[in-house]
N, C-alpha and C positions, 0 to 999 in steps of 0.2 A: 534076298535073305542076308541076315547079318553074318559077316565073316568074323568069327570069334577071334581069329588071330590078329585082327586089327584093333581090338579093344585095348586101350592103353593100360600098361602095367606100371603102377606107381613105384616099383622097384628101381626104375630108371630115372627117378626124380633126383635133382641135385639143388642145393642151395649154396650160393656164393656170397662172400663178403670181402670187399677189397680185392676181388679177383681170385680169392682163395676158396677152394671147394671145402665147405664145412662137412667133412665126411661123417661127422657124428649125428647130423640131422636126419631123423628117420621119418618125420612127418612135417608137412608144411602146407599152409593154405593162405590165400589172400583174396579178398573180395572188395568190391566197391559198391556201396549202397547208394542208390539214386534217390535223393530227397525231392518230393513233389508237393506242391500246394494245390488244393482244389480250386477250380475255377467254375463258378456257377454261370450257367449260360441261359439266356432267354429262349423261350420257345421249346424247351425240352426238359425232361426230368433228369437227363444224363448230366453228370458232373464231369467236366474236363479236368485235365491235370497238366500243370506247368512244372517242368523240371527246374529246380532252384538251387540244388546243391549236390555235391558228391562227397561221400565220406568213405575213406579207405581204411581197412583193418586186416589183420591177419595174425597168424601165430606160427611158431615152429617149435617142434619138440625134438629133443635129441639126447644122446648119452652125455653125461657130465664127464669131460675129459680135462679141461683146464678152467681157470677163472678169468681168462683174458677178456672175453666179451662181457662177462658180468662186471668186471672192474671198469670197463669203458662205460657201461650203462650206469654204474654207481657214481660216476663223476659228478652227477647232479647233487650229490650230498655235499660236495665241496663248493662253498659259496663263491669261489673264484672261477669255477669251471663252467657251470651252466649245463644245459641238457645235451645229451649225446644224440646227434642227428646223423644218419648215415644212409647208405643205399644197399639194397640186397638184390640179387639176381636169382630168379628161380628158373629151372630148366627141367623139362620132361621130354626125353628122347628115347622112346621105345624102338629098338632096332627092327621090330616087325611092322612098324607103322611110322614111316618118316613123314607122312602127311599130317600126323598129329603132333609133330615136334613143336614145342612151344618154349620160347624164351621170354621172360617178363622181367623188366627192370622196375623195382619198387623204389620210388623217390621219397625223400623226406621221412625216412623211417625213424620213429620214436618209440622206444619200448615202454610198456605200461607198468612194468614192475622190475625190481632188482632181484635176481635169483641168488640170494645169499647162500643158503645151504639147505638141502633136503635129502634125507636118506631113510632107508628101511633095511634092517638087518636081513641078510640073505637075498637082497634084490639089487639089481643094477640101478645105479643112480641116473636119473634123467631130469632135465630141466624143460619146462614149458615156458616159452617167451612170447606172450601176446604183444602186439604192436599196432600202431596206427601208421598210415601213410598219407602223404599229401600229393601223390601223383604216381602214375604207372604208365609204362609203354611196352608194346610188343616189340621185340627185337628181331623177329624173323620175318 
């Protein structure tokens, strides 16, 4: 039977950039899509599949506190700077389930948009930052 106390609680998730805990991040996700090509095979109707590529993406959402990260992402607007490429580390460590503890390093992170400014009167300001990745590894 399922032990409900072992179900992971997202409240214990953390995002890190340059070793600094981004305490304002309230939601994060990262996935790797596996690209496949169909392989037709003789003697069967079944089509096989050959893995040919990996594509990583993700996003993080958090409270707007500073413009520091946005300014680094925005460096692409300066013709002398180029694209901002970095690494992020995601951690989920629920104290009730240490077996589910997960550390993931996201490599080659490039953000998909520059969060200039967004607000709504009477609401807390949040930024959503979609990104792509060119690699990932489990750290635990």
